[in-house]
C-alpha positions as CSV (number, residue, x, y, z in Angstrom):
1,M,3.0,-64.0,-31.5
2,N,-0.3,-66.1,-31.2
3,A,1.7,-68.2,-33.1
4,L,4.9,-69.0,-30.4
5,F,1.6,-68.1,-27.7
6,S,0.0,-71.3,-29.0
7,H,3.3,-73.7,-28.6
8,L,3.2,-73.1,-24.6
9,E,1.2,-75.8,-22.6
10,G,-1.4,-74.3,-20.2
11,R,0.7,-74.0,-16.8
12,E,3.2,-71.6,-19.4
13,R,0.7,-69.3,-20.5
14,R,-0.6,-68.5,-16.8
15,T,2.8,-68.1,-15.4
16,L,3.5,-66.0,-18.6
17,V,0.2,-64.6,-18.1
18,R,1.0,-63.0,-13.9
19,L,4.9,-62.5,-15.2
20,A,2.4,-59.6,-17.4
21,L,0.4,-58.7,-15.0
22,A,2.8,-58.3,-12.4
23,V,4.3,-56.4,-14.7
24,L,1.7,-53.6,-15.7
25,L,0.6,-54.3,-12.4
26,A,4.8,-52.9,-11.5
27,A,4.7,-50.2,-14.4
28,L,1.3,-49.3,-12.4
29,L,2.3,-48.8,-9.1
30,F,5.7,-46.8,-10.7
31,F,3.3,-44.2,-12.4
32,V,1.0,-43.5,-9.4
33,L,4.4,-43.5,-7.5
34,A,5.9,-40.8,-9.9
35,V,3.2,-38.6,-10.3
36,R,3.5,-38.5,-6.6
37,Q,6.8,-37.8,-6.3
38,R,6.0,-35.1,-8.9
39,S,3.9,-33.6,-6.9
40,R,5.5,-33.4,-3.8
41,Y,8.4,-31.6,-6.0
42,F,6.1,-28.6,-6.9
43,E,5.1,-28.8,-3.8
44,A,8.1,-28.0,-2.4
45,K,10.0,-26.1,-4.9
46,D,6.7,-23.3,-4.5
47,S,7.7,-23.7,-1.0
48,L,11.2,-22.9,-1.5
49,A,10.0,-20.1,-3.6
50,V,8.0,-18.8,-0.4
51,L,11.5,-19.3,2.1
52,Q,13.4,-17.7,-0.6
53,E,11.5,-14.6,-0.6
54,T,11.0,-14.6,3.3
55,A,14.2,-14.8,3.6
56,R,15.4,-12.1,0.8
57,K,12.8,-9.7,2.6
58,A,14.2,-10.6,6.4
59,E,17.4,-9.7,4.8
60,R,15.8,-6.2,3.2
61,S,14.5,-5.3,6.9
62,D,18.0,-6.6,7.9
63,A,19.3,-4.7,6.0
64,A,17.0,-1.0,6.3
65,T,17.0,-1.7,10.5
66,K,21.4,-1.5,10.0
67,A,21.1,1.7,7.8
68,E,18.8,2.9,10.4
69,W,21.1,1.9,13.9
70,L,24.1,3.4,11.7
71,R,22.2,6.5,11.4
72,W,21.6,6.7,14.7
73,Q,25.1,5.7,15.5
74,E,25.6,9.3,13.4
75,A,23.1,11.2,15.0
76,G,25.0,10.4,18.0
77,R,28.3,11.7,17.4
78,D,26.8,14.5,15.9
79,L,24.8,15.6,19.3
80,D,29.0,14.9,21.3
81,S,30.0,17.3,18.5
82,F,27.6,19.4,19.4
83,R,27.4,19.8,22.8
84,G,28.6,23.0,24.9
85,K,28.9,24.9,21.1
86,T,25.9,24.6,20.3
87,F,23.0,23.5,22.6
88,Y,22.3,25.5,25.8
89,E,22.4,24.0,29.0
90,E,19.4,22.6,30.5
91,T,20.2,24.6,33.5
92,N,19.3,28.0,32.5
93,V,18.3,27.7,28.8
94,F,15.6,30.0,29.8
95,Q,17.3,32.8,31.3
96,S,20.2,32.3,28.2
97,L,18.4,31.7,25.9
98,R,16.3,35.0,26.2
99,R,20.5,36.6,26.6
100,D,20.3,35.4,22.7
101,L,17.1,36.9,21.8
102,Q,17.8,40.4,23.1
103,Q,21.1,40.3,20.9
104,I,19.8,39.0,17.9
105,F,17.1,41.5,18.2
106,A,19.4,44.2,19.2
107,Q,21.1,43.2,16.0
108,A,18.2,43.5,13.6
109,A,17.8,46.5,15.1
110,M,13.9,44.6,15.6
111,D,11.1,45.5,18.1
112,V,9.4,42.6,18.2
113,A,6.7,41.9,21.2
114,D,3.9,39.5,22.2
115,I,7.0,36.6,23.2
116,G,5.7,33.7,24.2
117,Y,7.6,30.5,25.0
118,R,6.7,26.4,25.6
119,Y,8.5,23.5,26.0
120,S,8.4,19.8,23.4
121,D,10.2,16.7,23.8
122,F,11.7,14.5,20.8
123,E,10.7,10.5,21.8
124,K,14.1,8.9,21.3
125,V,17.1,11.2,22.2
126,P,17.7,12.6,25.3
127,I,17.3,16.1,23.6
128,K,14.5,19.0,24.5
129,K,13.7,22.6,23.1
130,V,12.6,25.5,24.0
131,V,9.5,26.9,21.5
132,V,9.4,31.1,21.3
133,T,6.7,32.3,19.5
134,F,6.5,36.5,18.7
135,S,4.9,39.0,16.4
136,Y,7.5,41.3,14.6
137,S,6.3,44.3,12.1
138,G,8.5,45.2,9.9
139,R,10.2,45.9,6.1
140,Y,11.1,42.6,3.8
141,A,14.7,43.6,4.4
142,D,15.0,44.0,8.1
143,L,13.1,40.5,8.6
144,E,15.6,39.0,5.4
145,R,18.4,40.8,7.9
146,F,16.5,39.1,10.9
147,L,16.6,35.7,9.2
148,A,20.4,35.7,7.9
149,I,21.6,36.4,11.7
150,I,19.7,33.5,13.1
151,E,21.4,31.5,10.4
152,R,24.9,32.4,11.6
153,F,24.4,31.9,15.0
154,P,26.1,29.6,17.1
155,K,23.8,28.3,18.5
156,F,21.3,25.6,17.6
157,L,18.4,27.9,17.1
158,A,15.7,27.5,13.7
159,V,12.9,28.7,12.4
160,E,10.6,26.6,12.4
161,K,6.9,28.8,11.0
162,I,7.2,32.3,9.6
163,E,2.9,33.3,9.7
164,F,2.3,36.0,7.2
165,Q,-0.5,37.9,9.2
166,K,-1.0,40.8,6.3
167,T,1.2,43.0,4.0
168,N,0.4,46.3,2.8
169,A,1.5,47.0,-0.3
170,D,1.6,50.4,-0.1
171,N,4.3,50.7,2.8
172,G,5.7,47.5,1.8
173,L,5.2,46.4,6.0
174,L,4.9,43.1,6.3
175,N,3.1,42.2,10.2
176,L,3.4,38.2,10.8
177,R,3.9,35.3,13.5
178,L,7.8,33.4,13.8
179,T,8.0,30.9,16.0
180,L,12.0,29.6,16.4
181,A,13.3,26.9,18.6
182,G,16.6,26.7,20.7
183,Y,17.6,23.5,21.6
184,Y,19.4,21.7,24.8
185,E,20.6,18.5,26.1
186,T,18.3,16.5,29.2
């Protein structure tokens, strides 16, 4: 190679050196651009991964929202089927509930004292409830019969709470506080 280079004239040598420098400069420029492009590629790849994860979260959120909407639609259809049959009417809810409770207490042969009433609202649906609280003293079998009557009752009555206040193992008597809820549409 040296022998070949020695046969060249000065002008040819300079041109060859310039060409070599130009190729070296072009290779260096290509290397710098390739490194820069590679870093942009990885940045874009990371950005794409973040966007894909965001899209997956949005899809899950959308699916959850659609599922909740379907549940609310189903609840609305259920409410429509309950209208008139299982809910109390707002105009005479108090009288109807009192009459139904007297009927239930009579069927269960219960002597109930200290009955209290209060109202409660629900935020997302046009339904309210009347909460009835009373004391009961009697045997467990009588309580079971009462709960069975409530369960079979055609109106929408629910046992919300049973608080055992005193149990007597000697005579089998229970003293407790019951909370029922009757529902009506507004």
